[in-house]
C-alpha angles and dihedrals in degrees: 000000000000122000123269116274125242096253092049091049092051092047092048096048100036111022110023122114132267092043091203090072095056094091088058092054093046090052093047093049091049100041101032095207114209097198120044131180119193122187111199113018101193112181094345098241092116092044093051093048093049093050091047090050091051093053112107120142120289124046118005117241119268109235128188117189123191117195140142091241106170090006092073117126127216090260092056122095116260119280144158133262122261091248092052091048092052091048094051100040108035095084092052099063145317097313128193116181120194120195121210141055116325097242096049093044094049093044090053098043110025094100091051103043101069122211130316136218094208132026123188121193114192122213086231089076113105110254094226092055094041093053090059091044100065094078092055093040089057089066092058097059135091124199088264098048115120116216118198120192124192114226117230112252131138092249096047108274134241120285114237132181117253112223116228092242091057091048090051090051091049090049092051091048093049091048092052091050093047094046 
């Protein structure tokens, strides 16, 4: 897949909606992560845009998406089915989709996934499951991994980077609560 054109890059980083996601796209275009983990896929628009922005000759990005898919409840935010996600994302990179809650999926797979350059944690992820996920997520990071966390707001909050010290504190807290 060819790289993204200048006009598309400008639109993505300066004009796309929701505006809160623009920092993600700027980071992806600058850093060109090769391995991406996304927790909470929602309607896939963000996932598709990120994979398109990562495309640049050579090897396609490796993308792992964790979501509840068909396991969503009526109180969960809207999302897509596993089959729809596969259909829409498979041509954009080496895609691995994992259904289930974030904590159970990470506990089961963290020793098999390897490390990631970029981790995205959506505000759509259930707090209870996310709290137990930080410990396992810690194992998937390198010193250069960038972790973005979406803040909870009704409009879809801003995405901010999570410093490693904060992630370590969250992991220790989650481990104490689980133990």
